[in-house]
mmCIF entry with sequence, helices, sheets and N, C-alpha, C, O atoms, coordinates in Angstrom:
data_MODEL
# 
_entry.id   MODEL 
# 
_entity.id                         1 
_entity.type                       polymer 
_entity.pdbx_number_of_molecules   1 
# 
_entity_poly.entity_id                      1 
_entity_poly.type                           'polypeptide(L)' 
_entity_poly.nstd_linkage                   no 
_entity_poly.nstd_monomer                   no 
_entity_poly.pdbx_seq_one_letter_code       MLDYGKVNGEGWQFIYRVLQRDLNKRLSE 
_entity_poly.pdbx_seq_one_letter_code_can   MLDYGKVNGEGWQFIYRVLQRDLNKRLSE 
_entity_poly.pdbx_strand_id                 A 
# 
loop_
_entity_poly_seq.entity_id 
_entity_poly_seq.num 
_entity_poly_seq.mon_id 
_entity_poly_seq.hetero 
1 1  MET n 
1 2  LEU n 
1 3  ASP n 
1 4  TYR n 
1 5  GLY n 
1 6  LYS n 
1 7  VAL n 
1 8  ASN n 
1 9  GLY n 
1 10 GLU n 
1 11 GLY n 
1 12 TRP n 
1 13 GLN n 
1 14 PHE n 
1 15 ILE n 
1 16 TYR n 
1 17 ARG n 
1 18 VAL n 
1 19 LEU n 
1 20 GLN n 
1 21 ARG n 
1 22 ASP n 
1 23 LEU n 
1 24 ASN n 
1 25 LYS n 
1 26 ARG n 
1 27 LEU n 
1 28 SER n 
1 29 GLU n 
# 
_struct_asym.id          A 
_struct_asym.entity_id   1 
# 
loop_
_struct_conf.conf_type_id 
_struct_conf.id 
_struct_conf.pdbx_PDB_helix_id 
_struct_conf.beg_label_comp_id 
_struct_conf.beg_label_asym_id 
_struct_conf.beg_label_seq_id 
_struct_conf.pdbx_beg_PDB_ins_code 
_struct_conf.end_label_comp_id 
_struct_conf.end_label_asym_id 
_struct_conf.end_label_seq_id 
_struct_conf.pdbx_end_PDB_ins_code 
_struct_conf.beg_auth_comp_id 
_struct_conf.beg_auth_asym_id 
_struct_conf.beg_auth_seq_id 
_struct_conf.end_auth_comp_id 
_struct_conf.end_auth_asym_id 
_struct_conf.end_auth_seq_id 
_struct_conf.pdbx_PDB_helix_class 
_struct_conf.details 
_struct_conf.pdbx_PDB_helix_length 
HELX_P HELX_P1 AA1 TYR A 4  ? LYS A 6  ? TYR A 4  LYS A 6  1 ? 3  
HELX_P HELX_P2 AA2 VAL A 7  ? GLY A 11 ? VAL A 7  GLY A 11 3 ? 5  
HELX_P HELX_P3 AA3 TRP A 12 ? SER A 28 ? TRP A 12 SER A 28 1 ? 17 
# 
_struct_conf_type.id          HELX_P 
_struct_conf_type.criteria    ? 
_struct_conf_type.reference   ? 
# 
loop_
_atom_site.group_PDB 
_atom_site.id 
_atom_site.type_symbol 
_atom_site.label_atom_id 
_atom_site.label_alt_id 
_atom_site.label_comp_id 
_atom_site.label_asym_id 
_atom_site.label_entity_id 
_atom_site.label_seq_id 
_atom_site.pdbx_PDB_ins_code 
_atom_site.Cartn_x 
_atom_site.Cartn_y 
_atom_site.Cartn_z 
_atom_site.occupancy 
_atom_site.B_iso_or_equiv 
_atom_site.pdbx_formal_charge 
_atom_site.auth_seq_id 
_atom_site.auth_comp_id 
_atom_site.auth_asym_id 
_atom_site.auth_atom_id 
_atom_site.pdbx_PDB_model_num 
ATOM 1   N N  . MET A 1 1  ? 17.074 61.655 -48.780 1.00 0.00 ? 1  MET A N  1 
ATOM 2   C CA . MET A 1 1  ? 16.553 60.416 -48.172 1.00 0.00 ? 1  MET A CA 1 
ATOM 3   C C  . MET A 1 1  ? 17.678 59.588 -47.561 1.00 0.00 ? 1  MET A C  1 
ATOM 4   O O  . MET A 1 1  ? 18.787 59.515 -48.091 1.00 0.00 ? 1  MET A O  1 
ATOM 5   N N  . LEU A 1 2  ? 17.359 58.975 -46.443 1.00 0.00 ? 2  LEU A N  1 
ATOM 6   C CA . LEU A 1 2  ? 18.311 58.062 -45.821 1.00 0.00 ? 2  LEU A CA 1 
ATOM 7   C C  . LEU A 1 2  ? 18.360 56.739 -46.571 1.00 0.00 ? 2  LEU A C  1 
ATOM 8   O O  . LEU A 1 2  ? 17.337 56.237 -47.038 1.00 0.00 ? 2  LEU A O  1 
ATOM 9   N N  . ASP A 1 3  ? 19.553 56.186 -46.680 1.00 0.00 ? 3  ASP A N  1 
ATOM 10  C CA . ASP A 1 3  ? 19.691 54.834 -47.224 1.00 0.00 ? 3  ASP A CA 1 
ATOM 11  C C  . ASP A 1 3  ? 19.395 53.858 -46.089 1.00 0.00 ? 3  ASP A C  1 
ATOM 12  O O  . ASP A 1 3  ? 20.253 53.579 -45.251 1.00 0.00 ? 3  ASP A O  1 
ATOM 13  N N  . TYR A 1 4  ? 18.179 53.350 -46.078 1.00 0.00 ? 4  TYR A N  1 
ATOM 14  C CA . TYR A 1 4  ? 17.702 52.575 -44.933 1.00 0.00 ? 4  TYR A CA 1 
ATOM 15  C C  . TYR A 1 4  ? 18.489 51.289 -44.720 1.00 0.00 ? 4  TYR A C  1 
ATOM 16  O O  . TYR A 1 4  ? 18.700 50.867 -43.583 1.00 0.00 ? 4  TYR A O  1 
ATOM 17  N N  . GLY A 1 5  ? 18.920 50.670 -45.805 1.00 0.00 ? 5  GLY A N  1 
ATOM 18  C CA . GLY A 1 5  ? 19.737 49.463 -45.692 1.00 0.00 ? 5  GLY A CA 1 
ATOM 19  C C  . GLY A 1 5  ? 21.051 49.741 -44.977 1.00 0.00 ? 5  GLY A C  1 
ATOM 20  O O  . GLY A 1 5  ? 21.510 48.939 -44.163 1.00 0.00 ? 5  GLY A O  1 
ATOM 21  N N  . LYS A 1 6  ? 21.644 50.873 -45.286 1.00 0.00 ? 6  LYS A N  1 
ATOM 22  C CA . LYS A 1 6  ? 22.914 51.244 -44.661 1.00 0.00 ? 6  LYS A CA 1 
ATOM 23  C C  . LYS A 1 6  ? 22.708 51.563 -43.185 1.00 0.00 ? 6  LYS A C  1 
ATOM 24  O O  . LYS A 1 6  ? 23.517 51.179 -42.342 1.00 0.00 ? 6  LYS A O  1 
ATOM 25  N N  . VAL A 1 7  ? 21.626 52.264 -42.879 1.00 0.00 ? 7  VAL A N  1 
ATOM 26  C CA . VAL A 1 7  ? 21.313 52.618 -41.491 1.00 0.00 ? 7  VAL A CA 1 
ATOM 27  C C  . VAL A 1 7  ? 21.084 51.366 -40.646 1.00 0.00 ? 7  VAL A C  1 
ATOM 28  O O  . VAL A 1 7  ? 21.576 51.272 -39.522 1.00 0.00 ? 7  VAL A O  1 
ATOM 29  N N  . ASN A 1 8  ? 20.342 50.417 -41.188 1.00 0.00 ? 8  ASN A N  1 
ATOM 30  C CA . ASN A 1 8  ? 20.058 49.190 -40.458 1.00 0.00 ? 8  ASN A CA 1 
ATOM 31  C C  . ASN A 1 8  ? 21.250 48.245 -40.415 1.00 0.00 ? 8  ASN A C  1 
ATOM 32  O O  . ASN A 1 8  ? 21.267 47.299 -39.627 1.00 0.00 ? 8  ASN A O  1 
ATOM 33  N N  . GLY A 1 9  ? 22.241 48.494 -41.253 1.00 0.00 ? 9  GLY A N  1 
ATOM 34  C CA . GLY A 1 9  ? 23.423 47.642 -41.296 1.00 0.00 ? 9  GLY A CA 1 
ATOM 35  C C  . GLY A 1 9  ? 24.495 48.111 -40.330 1.00 0.00 ? 9  GLY A C  1 
ATOM 36  O O  . GLY A 1 9  ? 24.320 48.054 -39.112 1.00 0.00 ? 9  GLY A O  1 
ATOM 37  N N  . GLU A 1 10 ? 25.613 48.577 -40.886 1.00 0.00 ? 10 GLU A N  1 
ATOM 38  C CA . GLU A 1 10 ? 26.769 48.945 -40.075 1.00 0.00 ? 10 GLU A CA 1 
ATOM 39  C C  . GLU A 1 10 ? 26.508 50.140 -39.175 1.00 0.00 ? 10 GLU A C  1 
ATOM 40  O O  . GLU A 1 10 ? 26.958 50.166 -38.030 1.00 0.00 ? 10 GLU A O  1 
ATOM 41  N N  . GLY A 1 11 ? 25.787 51.126 -39.681 1.00 0.00 ? 11 GLY A N  1 
ATOM 42  C CA . GLY A 1 11 ? 25.519 52.332 -38.898 1.00 0.00 ? 11 GLY A CA 1 
ATOM 43  C C  . GLY A 1 11 ? 24.782 52.036 -37.606 1.00 0.00 ? 11 GLY A C  1 
ATOM 44  O O  . GLY A 1 11 ? 25.164 52.513 -36.537 1.00 0.00 ? 11 GLY A O  1 
ATOM 45  N N  . TRP A 1 12 ? 23.714 51.240 -37.711 1.00 0.00 ? 12 TRP A N  1 
ATOM 46  C CA . TRP A 1 12 ? 22.914 50.929 -36.526 1.00 0.00 ? 12 TRP A CA 1 
ATOM 47  C C  . TRP A 1 12 ? 23.698 50.092 -35.528 1.00 0.00 ? 12 TRP A C  1 
ATOM 48  O O  . TRP A 1 12 ? 23.586 50.305 -34.321 1.00 0.00 ? 12 TRP A O  1 
ATOM 49  N N  . GLN A 1 13 ? 24.496 49.139 -36.017 1.00 0.00 ? 13 GLN A N  1 
ATOM 50  C CA . GLN A 1 13 ? 25.314 48.307 -35.133 1.00 0.00 ? 13 GLN A CA 1 
ATOM 51  C C  . GLN A 1 13 ? 26.320 49.157 -34.362 1.00 0.00 ? 13 GLN A C  1 
ATOM 52  O O  . GLN A 1 13 ? 26.569 48.911 -33.182 1.00 0.00 ? 13 GLN A O  1 
ATOM 53  N N  . PHE A 1 14 ? 26.896 50.156 -35.029 1.00 0.00 ? 14 PHE A N  1 
ATOM 54  C CA . PHE A 1 14 ? 27.847 51.055 -34.380 1.00 0.00 ? 14 PHE A CA 1 
ATOM 55  C C  . PHE A 1 14 ? 27.175 51.852 -33.271 1.00 0.00 ? 14 PHE A C  1 
ATOM 56  O O  . PHE A 1 14 ? 27.693 51.940 -32.158 1.00 0.00 ? 14 PHE A O  1 
ATOM 57  N N  . ILE A 1 15 ? 26.009 52.436 -33.583 1.00 0.00 ? 15 ILE A N  1 
ATOM 58  C CA . ILE A 1 15 ? 25.259 53.213 -32.594 1.00 0.00 ? 15 ILE A CA 1 
ATOM 59  C C  . ILE A 1 15 ? 24.867 52.341 -31.410 1.00 0.00 ? 15 ILE A C  1 
ATOM 60  O O  . ILE A 1 15 ? 24.992 52.754 -30.257 1.00 0.00 ? 15 ILE A O  1 
ATOM 61  N N  . TYR A 1 16 ? 24.392 51.135 -31.700 1.00 0.00 ? 16 TYR A N  1 
ATOM 62  C CA . TYR A 1 16 ? 23.977 50.210 -30.650 1.00 0.00 ? 16 TYR A CA 1 
ATOM 63  C C  . TYR A 1 16 ? 25.139 49.862 -29.732 1.00 0.00 ? 16 TYR A C  1 
ATOM 64  O O  . TYR A 1 16 ? 24.978 49.804 -28.513 1.00 0.00 ? 16 TYR A O  1 
ATOM 65  N N  . ARG A 1 17 ? 26.310 49.632 -30.319 1.00 0.00 ? 17 ARG A N  1 
ATOM 66  C CA . ARG A 1 17 ? 27.496 49.292 -29.529 1.00 0.00 ? 17 ARG A CA 1 
ATOM 67  C C  . ARG A 1 17 ? 27.891 50.433 -28.600 1.00 0.00 ? 17 ARG A C  1 
ATOM 68  O O  . ARG A 1 17 ? 28.229 50.205 -27.438 1.00 0.00 ? 17 ARG A O  1 
ATOM 69  N N  . VAL A 1 18 ? 27.848 51.669 -29.114 1.00 0.00 ? 18 VAL A N  1 
ATOM 70  C CA . VAL A 1 18 ? 28.185 52.845 -28.303 1.00 0.00 ? 18 VAL A CA 1 
ATOM 71  C C  . VAL A 1 18 ? 27.195 53.006 -27.150 1.00 0.00 ? 18 VAL A C  1 
ATOM 72  O O  . VAL A 1 18 ? 27.596 53.264 -26.015 1.00 0.00 ? 18 VAL A O  1 
ATOM 73  N N  . LEU A 1 19 ? 25.898 52.854 -27.443 1.00 0.00 ? 19 LEU A N  1 
ATOM 74  C CA . LEU A 1 19 ? 24.875 52.961 -26.402 1.00 0.00 ? 19 LEU A CA 1 
ATOM 75  C C  . LEU A 1 19 ? 25.043 51.872 -25.356 1.00 0.00 ? 19 LEU A C  1 
ATOM 76  O O  . LEU A 1 19 ? 24.902 52.128 -24.160 1.00 0.00 ? 19 LEU A O  1 
ATOM 77  N N  . GLN A 1 20 ? 25.341 50.666 -25.798 1.00 0.00 ? 20 GLN A N  1 
ATOM 78  C CA . GLN A 1 20 ? 25.521 49.541 -24.892 1.00 0.00 ? 20 GLN A CA 1 
ATOM 79  C C  . GLN A 1 20 ? 26.695 49.787 -23.947 1.00 0.00 ? 20 GLN A C  1 
ATOM 80  O O  . GLN A 1 20 ? 26.609 49.501 -22.753 1.00 0.00 ? 20 GLN A O  1 
ATOM 81  N N  . ARG A 1 21 ? 27.788 50.317 -24.488 1.00 0.00 ? 21 ARG A N  1 
ATOM 82  C CA . ARG A 1 21 ? 28.974 50.606 -23.690 1.00 0.00 ? 21 ARG A CA 1 
ATOM 83  C C  . ARG A 1 21 ? 28.680 51.699 -22.666 1.00 0.00 ? 21 ARG A C  1 
ATOM 84  O O  . ARG A 1 21 ? 29.115 51.610 -21.518 1.00 0.00 ? 21 ARG A O  1 
ATOM 85  N N  . ASP A 1 22 ? 27.942 52.728 -23.079 1.00 0.00 ? 22 ASP A N  1 
ATOM 86  C CA . ASP A 1 22 ? 27.575 53.817 -22.178 1.00 0.00 ? 22 ASP A CA 1 
ATOM 87  C C  . ASP A 1 22 ? 26.668 53.314 -21.065 1.00 0.00 ? 22 ASP A C  1 
ATOM 88  O O  . ASP A 1 22 ? 26.817 53.704 -19.907 1.00 0.00 ? 22 ASP A O  1 
ATOM 89  N N  . LEU A 1 23 ? 25.728 52.445 -21.423 1.00 0.00 ? 23 LEU A N  1 
ATOM 90  C CA . LEU A 1 23 ? 24.808 51.877 -20.446 1.00 0.00 ? 23 LEU A CA 1 
ATOM 91  C C  . LEU A 1 23 ? 25.555 51.028 -19.426 1.00 0.00 ? 23 LEU A C  1 
ATOM 92  O O  . LEU A 1 23 ? 25.288 51.118 -18.228 1.00 0.00 ? 23 LEU A O  1 
ATOM 93  N N  . ASN A 1 24 ? 26.480 50.213 -19.890 1.00 0.00 ? 24 ASN A N  1 
ATOM 94  C CA . ASN A 1 24 ? 27.275 49.383 -18.991 1.00 0.00 ? 24 ASN A CA 1 
ATOM 95  C C  . ASN A 1 24 ? 28.104 50.228 -18.033 1.00 0.00 ? 24 ASN A C  1 
ATOM 96  O O  . ASN A 1 24 ? 28.284 49.866 -16.870 1.00 0.00 ? 24 ASN A O  1 
ATOM 97  N N  . LYS A 1 25 ? 28.606 51.349 -18.525 1.00 0.00 ? 25 LYS A N  1 
ATOM 98  C CA . LYS A 1 25 ? 29.408 52.254 -17.701 1.00 0.00 ? 25 LYS A CA 1 
ATOM 99  C C  . LYS A 1 25 ? 28.559 52.838 -16.576 1.00 0.00 ? 25 LYS A C  1 
ATOM 100 O O  . LYS A 1 25 ? 29.017 52.936 -15.437 1.00 0.00 ? 25 LYS A O  1 
ATOM 101 N N  . ARG A 1 26 ? 27.322 53.226 -16.893 1.00 0.00 ? 26 ARG A N  1 
ATOM 102 C CA . ARG A 1 26 ? 26.423 53.789 -15.882 1.00 0.00 ? 26 ARG A CA 1 
ATOM 103 C C  . ARG A 1 26 ? 26.015 52.745 -14.852 1.00 0.00 ? 26 ARG A C  1 
ATOM 104 O O  . ARG A 1 26 ? 25.925 53.049 -13.662 1.00 0.00 ? 26 ARG A O  1 
ATOM 105 N N  . LEU A 1 27 ? 25.771 51.524 -15.296 1.00 0.00 ? 27 LEU A N  1 
ATOM 106 C CA . LEU A 1 27 ? 25.323 50.464 -14.395 1.00 0.00 ? 27 LEU A CA 1 
ATOM 107 C C  . LEU A 1 27 ? 26.423 50.054 -13.423 1.00 0.00 ? 27 LEU A C  1 
ATOM 108 O O  . LEU A 1 27 ? 26.137 49.693 -12.281 1.00 0.00 ? 27 LEU A O  1 
ATOM 109 N N  . SER A 1 28 ? 27.669 50.107 -13.862 1.00 0.00 ? 28 SER A N  1 
ATOM 110 C CA . SER A 1 28 ? 28.778 49.666 -13.018 1.00 0.00 ? 28 SER A CA 1 
ATOM 111 C C  . SER A 1 28 ? 29.188 50.719 -11.991 1.00 0.00 ? 28 SER A C  1 
ATOM 112 O O  . SER A 1 28 ? 29.933 50.411 -11.061 1.00 0.00 ? 28 SER A O  1 
ATOM 113 N N  . GLU A 1 29 ? 28.711 51.961 -12.146 1.00 0.00 ? 29 GLU A N  1 
ATOM 114 C CA . GLU A 1 29 ? 29.064 53.013 -11.191 1.00 0.00 ? 29 GLU A CA 1 
ATOM 115 C C  . GLU A 1 29 ? 28.299 52.857 -9.891  1.00 0.00 ? 29 GLU A C  1 
ATOM 116 O O  . GLU A 1 29 ? 28.473 53.658 -8.973  1.00 0.00 ? 29 GLU A O  1 
# 
């Protein structure tokens, strides 16, 4: 089982930041 608190905490913030950076890179091209 996934530790949902951990996923919604630091893990999710990390994933979101990476996706946001990738999205910004595509938009600026």
